[in-house]
Short mmCIF file of the C-alpha atoms (twelve columns), coordinates in Angstrom:
data_MODEL
# 
_entry.id   MODEL 
# 
loop_
_atom_site.group_PDB 
_atom_site.id 
_atom_site.type_symbol 
_atom_site.label_atom_id 
_atom_site.label_alt_id 
_atom_site.label_comp_id 
_atom_site.label_asym_id 
_atom_site.label_seq_id 
_atom_site.Cartn_x 
_atom_site.Cartn_y 
_atom_site.Cartn_z 
_atom_site.pdbx_PDB_model_num 
ATOM 1   C CA . UNK A 1   -6.228  -17.015 -8.107  1 
ATOM 2   C CA . UNK A 2   -8.123  -14.647 -5.832  1 
ATOM 3   C CA . UNK A 3   -7.340  -14.570 -2.097  1 
ATOM 4   C CA . UNK A 4   -10.876 -14.393 -0.698  1 
ATOM 5   C CA . UNK A 5   -9.760  -13.769 2.891   1 
ATOM 6   C CA . UNK A 6   -7.674  -10.770 1.830   1 
ATOM 7   C CA . UNK A 7   -10.537 -9.298  -0.184  1 
ATOM 8   C CA . UNK A 8   -12.934 -9.820  2.732   1 
ATOM 9   C CA . UNK A 9   -10.502 -8.137  5.137   1 
ATOM 10  C CA . UNK A 10  -10.245 -5.128  2.830   1 
ATOM 11  C CA . UNK A 11  -14.036 -5.007  2.488   1 
ATOM 12  C CA . UNK A 12  -14.633 -4.996  6.249   1 
ATOM 13  C CA . UNK A 13  -11.913 -2.441  6.981   1 
ATOM 14  C CA . UNK A 14  -12.973 -0.139  4.177   1 
ATOM 15  C CA . UNK A 15  -16.676 -0.399  5.012   1 
ATOM 16  C CA . UNK A 16  -15.934 0.665   8.590   1 
ATOM 17  C CA . UNK A 17  -13.734 3.531   7.388   1 
ATOM 18  C CA . UNK A 18  -15.974 4.968   4.678   1 
ATOM 19  C CA . UNK A 19  -19.129 5.324   6.797   1 
ATOM 20  C CA . UNK A 20  -17.355 7.390   9.467   1 
ATOM 21  C CA . UNK A 21  -18.289 11.008  8.647   1 
ATOM 22  C CA . UNK A 22  -15.458 13.179  7.427   1 
ATOM 23  C CA . UNK A 23  -14.781 15.971  4.899   1 
ATOM 24  C CA . UNK A 24  -15.957 13.831  1.976   1 
ATOM 25  C CA . UNK A 25  -19.269 13.136  3.686   1 
ATOM 26  C CA . UNK A 26  -19.821 16.800  4.547   1 
ATOM 27  C CA . UNK A 27  -18.998 17.835  0.965   1 
ATOM 28  C CA . UNK A 28  -21.482 15.320  -0.458  1 
ATOM 29  C CA . UNK A 29  -24.203 16.408  1.974   1 
ATOM 30  C CA . UNK A 30  -23.721 20.078  1.138   1 
ATOM 31  C CA . UNK A 31  -23.621 19.507  -2.616  1 
ATOM 32  C CA . UNK A 32  -26.726 17.286  -2.476  1 
ATOM 33  C CA . UNK A 33  -28.873 19.878  -0.722  1 
ATOM 34  C CA . UNK A 34  -27.365 22.971  -2.330  1 
ATOM 35  C CA . UNK A 35  -27.068 21.910  -5.975  1 
ATOM 36  C CA . UNK A 36  -28.654 19.517  -8.450  1 
ATOM 37  C CA . UNK A 37  -28.675 15.738  -8.166  1 
ATOM 38  C CA . UNK A 38  -26.399 15.490  -11.214 1 
ATOM 39  C CA . UNK A 39  -23.838 17.774  -9.594  1 
ATOM 40  C CA . UNK A 40  -23.980 15.797  -6.348  1 
ATOM 41  C CA . UNK A 41  -23.368 12.546  -8.229  1 
ATOM 42  C CA . UNK A 42  -20.551 14.180  -10.214 1 
ATOM 43  C CA . UNK A 43  -18.904 15.148  -6.921  1 
ATOM 44  C CA . UNK A 44  -19.335 11.562  -5.729  1 
ATOM 45  C CA . UNK A 45  -17.641 10.339  -8.923  1 
ATOM 46  C CA . UNK A 46  -14.667 12.604  -8.194  1 
ATOM 47  C CA . UNK A 47  -14.385 11.243  -4.651  1 
ATOM 48  C CA . UNK A 48  -14.574 7.641   -5.884  1 
ATOM 49  C CA . UNK A 49  -11.859 8.279   -8.492  1 
ATOM 50  C CA . UNK A 50  -9.478  9.429   -5.763  1 
ATOM 51  C CA . UNK A 51  -10.455 6.484   -3.542  1 
ATOM 52  C CA . UNK A 52  -9.436  4.240   -6.432  1 
ATOM 53  C CA . UNK A 53  -6.112  6.085   -6.640  1 
ATOM 54  C CA . UNK A 54  -5.432  5.902   -2.865  1 
ATOM 55  C CA . UNK A 55  -6.414  2.220   -2.701  1 
ATOM 56  C CA . UNK A 56  -4.052  1.396   -5.565  1 
ATOM 57  C CA . UNK A 57  -1.245  3.293   -3.840  1 
ATOM 58  C CA . UNK A 58  -1.970  1.610   -0.496  1 
ATOM 59  C CA . UNK A 59  -1.923  -1.890  -1.955  1 
ATOM 60  C CA . UNK A 60  1.293   -0.978  -3.777  1 
ATOM 61  C CA . UNK A 61  2.996   0.151   -0.569  1 
ATOM 62  C CA . UNK A 62  1.887   3.710   0.311   1 
ATOM 63  C CA . UNK A 63  2.325   3.005   4.021   1 
ATOM 64  C CA . UNK A 64  5.906   1.886   3.447   1 
ATOM 65  C CA . UNK A 65  6.697   5.048   1.504   1 
ATOM 66  C CA . UNK A 66  5.264   7.328   4.192   1 
ATOM 67  C CA . UNK A 67  7.086   5.363   6.910   1 
ATOM 68  C CA . UNK A 68  10.383  5.784   5.059   1 
ATOM 69  C CA . UNK A 69  9.701   9.440   4.213   1 
ATOM 70  C CA . UNK A 70  7.826   10.943  7.178   1 
ATOM 71  C CA . UNK A 71  8.322   14.451  5.787   1 
ATOM 72  C CA . UNK A 72  6.278   13.458  2.729   1 
ATOM 73  C CA . UNK A 73  3.400   12.284  4.918   1 
ATOM 74  C CA . UNK A 74  3.595   15.523  6.923   1 
ATOM 75  C CA . UNK A 75  3.619   17.654  3.759   1 
ATOM 76  C CA . UNK A 76  0.582   15.860  2.300   1 
ATOM 77  C CA . UNK A 77  -1.253  16.102  5.620   1 
ATOM 78  C CA . UNK A 78  -0.479  19.828  6.003   1 
ATOM 79  C CA . UNK A 79  -1.521  20.710  2.453   1 
ATOM 80  C CA . UNK A 80  -4.710  18.697  2.831   1 
ATOM 81  C CA . UNK A 81  -5.615  20.352  6.124   1 
ATOM 82  C CA . UNK A 82  -4.932  23.797  4.630   1 
ATOM 83  C CA . UNK A 83  -7.282  23.057  1.724   1 
ATOM 84  C CA . UNK A 84  -10.033 21.874  4.044   1 
ATOM 85  C CA . UNK A 85  -9.778  25.033  6.124   1 
ATOM 86  C CA . UNK A 86  -9.907  27.167  2.964   1 
ATOM 87  C CA . UNK A 87  -12.924 25.234  1.677   1 
ATOM 88  C CA . UNK A 88  -14.726 25.576  5.001   1 
ATOM 89  C CA . UNK A 89  -13.985 29.299  5.202   1 
ATOM 90  C CA . UNK A 90  -15.479 29.792  1.733   1 
ATOM 91  C CA . UNK A 91  -18.729 28.233  2.948   1 
ATOM 92  C CA . UNK A 92  -18.691 30.438  6.044   1 
ATOM 93  C CA . UNK A 93  -18.060 33.574  3.995   1 
ATOM 94  C CA . UNK A 94  -20.825 32.858  1.474   1 
ATOM 95  C CA . UNK A 95  -23.331 31.599  4.061   1 
ATOM 96  C CA . UNK A 96  -26.661 33.357  3.703   1 
ATOM 97  C CA . UNK A 97  -25.993 34.759  0.250   1 
ATOM 98  C CA . UNK A 98  -28.851 34.020  -2.177  1 
ATOM 99  C CA . UNK A 99  -28.362 31.176  -4.629  1 
ATOM 100 C CA . UNK A 100 -28.691 32.320  -8.221  1 
ATOM 101 C CA . UNK A 101 -30.209 29.939  -10.728 1 
ATOM 102 C CA . UNK A 102 -27.684 28.475  -13.156 1 
ATOM 103 C CA . UNK A 103 -27.638 30.048  -16.617 1 
ATOM 104 C CA . UNK A 104 -28.987 28.042  -19.539 1 
ATOM 105 C CA . UNK A 105 -26.611 25.389  -20.833 1 
ATOM 106 C CA . UNK A 106 -24.427 25.440  -17.715 1 
ATOM 107 C CA . UNK A 107 -25.405 21.980  -16.451 1 
ATOM 108 C CA . UNK A 108 -22.454 20.165  -18.031 1 
ATOM 109 C CA . UNK A 109 -20.013 22.827  -16.827 1 
ATOM 110 C CA . UNK A 110 -21.418 22.672  -13.285 1 
ATOM 111 C CA . UNK A 111 -21.068 18.893  -13.269 1 
ATOM 112 C CA . UNK A 112 -17.448 19.155  -14.413 1 
ATOM 113 C CA . UNK A 113 -16.786 21.646  -11.628 1 
ATOM 114 C CA . UNK A 114 -18.464 19.331  -9.123  1 
ATOM 115 C CA . UNK A 115 -16.334 16.415  -10.368 1 
ATOM 116 C CA . UNK A 116 -13.167 18.477  -9.907  1 
ATOM 117 C CA . UNK A 117 -14.360 19.575  -6.453  1 
ATOM 118 C CA . UNK A 118 -14.826 15.929  -5.478  1 
ATOM 119 C CA . UNK A 119 -11.333 15.062  -6.689  1 
ATOM 120 C CA . UNK A 120 -9.681  18.005  -4.926  1 
ATOM 121 C CA . UNK A 121 -11.650 17.513  -1.713  1 
ATOM 122 C CA . UNK A 122 -10.643 13.860  -1.445  1 
ATOM 123 C CA . UNK A 123 -7.036  14.517  -2.481  1 
ATOM 124 C CA . UNK A 124 -6.863  17.124  0.254   1 
ATOM 125 C CA . UNK A 125 -8.668  14.974  2.807   1 
ATOM 126 C CA . UNK A 126 -6.187  14.079  5.579   1 
ATOM 127 C CA . UNK A 127 -8.648  11.475  6.909   1 
ATOM 128 C CA . UNK A 128 -8.469  9.573   3.621   1 
ATOM 129 C CA . UNK A 129 -4.693  9.859   3.439   1 
ATOM 130 C CA . UNK A 130 -4.217  8.642   7.022   1 
ATOM 131 C CA . UNK A 131 -6.711  5.810   6.556   1 
ATOM 132 C CA . UNK A 132 -5.157  4.464   3.365   1 
ATOM 133 C CA . UNK A 133 -1.568  4.925   4.565   1 
ATOM 134 C CA . UNK A 134 -2.100  3.203   7.916   1 
ATOM 135 C CA . UNK A 135 -5.282  1.168   8.392   1 
ATOM 136 C CA . UNK A 136 -5.944  0.138   4.786   1 
ATOM 137 C CA . UNK A 137 -2.281  -0.628  4.067   1 
ATOM 138 C CA . UNK A 138 -2.158  -2.895  7.115   1 
ATOM 139 C CA . UNK A 139 -5.279  -4.786  6.029   1 
ATOM 140 C CA . UNK A 140 -4.220  -5.189  2.396   1 
ATOM 141 C CA . UNK A 141 -1.461  -7.811  1.980   1 
ATOM 142 C CA . UNK A 142 1.486   -7.018  -0.253  1 
ATOM 143 C CA . UNK A 143 2.552   -9.004  -3.322  1 
ATOM 144 C CA . UNK A 144 -0.973  -10.170 -4.159  1 
ATOM 145 C CA . UNK A 145 -2.028  -11.743 -7.434  1 
ATOM 146 C CA . UNK A 146 -3.520  -9.591  -10.163 1 
ATOM 147 C CA . UNK A 147 -6.960  -11.085 -9.515  1 
ATOM 148 C CA . UNK A 148 -6.773  -10.288 -5.800  1 
ATOM 149 C CA . UNK A 149 -5.508  -6.787  -6.520  1 
ATOM 150 C CA . UNK A 150 -8.342  -6.062  -8.955  1 
ATOM 151 C CA . UNK A 151 -10.896 -7.536  -6.530  1 
ATOM 152 C CA . UNK A 152 -9.692  -5.336  -3.649  1 
ATOM 153 C CA . UNK A 153 -9.782  -2.240  -5.835  1 
ATOM 154 C CA . UNK A 154 -13.264 -3.179  -7.082  1 
ATOM 155 C CA . UNK A 155 -14.444 -3.490  -3.471  1 
ATOM 156 C CA . UNK A 156 -13.238 0.030   -2.719  1 
ATOM 157 C CA . UNK A 157 -14.955 1.486   -5.786  1 
ATOM 158 C CA . UNK A 158 -18.218 -0.395  -5.204  1 
ATOM 159 C CA . UNK A 159 -18.490 0.418   -1.488  1 
ATOM 160 C CA . UNK A 160 -17.549 4.087   -1.814  1 
ATOM 161 C CA . UNK A 161 -19.847 4.582   -4.800  1 
ATOM 162 C CA . UNK A 162 -22.764 2.843   -3.072  1 
ATOM 163 C CA . UNK A 163 -22.335 4.798   0.177   1 
ATOM 164 C CA . UNK A 164 -21.810 8.301   -1.182  1 
ATOM 165 C CA . UNK A 165 -24.327 7.895   -4.017  1 
ATOM 166 C CA . UNK A 166 -26.951 6.777   -1.495  1 
ATOM 167 C CA . UNK A 167 -26.267 9.860   0.620   1 
ATOM 168 C CA . UNK A 168 -26.398 12.118  -2.451  1 
ATOM 169 C CA . UNK A 169 -29.631 10.622  -3.783  1 
ATOM 170 C CA . UNK A 170 -31.344 10.679  -0.395  1 
ATOM 171 C CA . UNK A 171 -30.492 14.320  0.299   1 
ATOM 172 C CA . UNK A 172 -31.061 15.661  -3.219  1 
ATOM 173 C CA . UNK A 173 -34.810 15.198  -2.953  1 
ATOM 174 C CA . UNK A 174 -36.854 18.377  -3.688  1 
ATOM 175 C CA . UNK A 175 -38.036 18.482  -0.080  1 
ATOM 176 C CA . UNK A 176 -34.447 18.571  1.158   1 
ATOM 177 C CA . UNK A 177 -33.606 21.344  -1.339  1 
ATOM 178 C CA . UNK A 178 -36.511 23.428  -0.055  1 
ATOM 179 C CA . UNK A 179 -35.373 22.835  3.509   1 
ATOM 180 C CA . UNK A 180 -31.870 23.957  2.576   1 
ATOM 181 C CA . UNK A 181 -33.133 27.141  0.910   1 
ATOM 182 C CA . UNK A 182 -35.020 28.012  4.083   1 
ATOM 183 C CA . UNK A 183 -32.022 27.282  6.336   1 
ATOM 184 C CA . UNK A 184 -29.157 28.135  3.982   1 
ATOM 185 C CA . UNK A 185 -27.269 30.443  6.314   1 
ATOM 186 C CA . UNK A 186 -27.380 28.028  9.221   1 
ATOM 187 C CA . UNK A 187 -26.564 24.927  7.165   1 
ATOM 188 C CA . UNK A 188 -23.702 26.618  5.288   1 
ATOM 189 C CA . UNK A 189 -22.217 27.763  8.573   1 
ATOM 190 C CA . UNK A 190 -22.624 24.288  10.040  1 
ATOM 191 C CA . UNK A 191 -20.963 22.561  7.061   1 
ATOM 192 C CA . UNK A 192 -18.241 25.198  6.806   1 
ATOM 193 C CA . UNK A 193 -17.538 25.050  10.528  1 
ATOM 194 C CA . UNK A 194 -17.330 21.261  10.477  1 
ATOM 195 C CA . UNK A 195 -14.884 21.252  7.563   1 
ATOM 196 C CA . UNK A 196 -12.693 23.936  9.164   1 
ATOM 197 C CA . UNK A 197 -12.722 22.001  12.443  1 
ATOM 198 C CA . UNK A 198 -11.756 18.774  10.659  1 
ATOM 199 C CA . UNK A 199 -8.909  20.572  8.922   1 
ATOM 200 C CA . UNK A 200 -7.620  22.040  12.178  1 
ATOM 201 C CA . UNK A 201 -7.963  18.677  13.924  1 
ATOM 202 C CA . UNK A 202 -5.890  16.967  11.236  1 
ATOM 203 C CA . UNK A 203 -3.296  19.734  11.283  1 
ATOM 204 C CA . UNK A 204 -2.686  19.647  15.033  1 
# 
């Protein structure tokens, strides 16, 4: 039997959390305007996979684990913030450098790299970790039936996929790519600076 009220609570909490811009959003925006649509959607797939992982952990008691082992929460948060700052610095360093066209036959490899980038970015995203460990865990009841568990997880996958895929598809239009090429240095610095700032904010 599915607990409809629990699934609805998870839907509302997650919907509010996912649309708030964070490192995942910035990564999707940058990939959408700087790469191909396939690569942007591959990055989205990586982010959604990790959302599925975090949601499963949260429903299974991630908040309880972090409350019992605060050092573990601090270690995950610190490593995630360090990755974000590294990622942002890479964008700042390469800002303004010309984009070389991908060699023939590299589409599949680029998509795999984008998928991995999405996974690593979300794994290292302190915003996601804090959200699932605190807010999401509080909204998701413990000891739910299998049907309720699967429904809550499905909500997370569907909402995150719909939101990030919409952003990726909207910004991967040819017009947006041309705009990016003309403003690459500025946009790379903006995205890099935002990600570094988010990493520092989470760290302190």
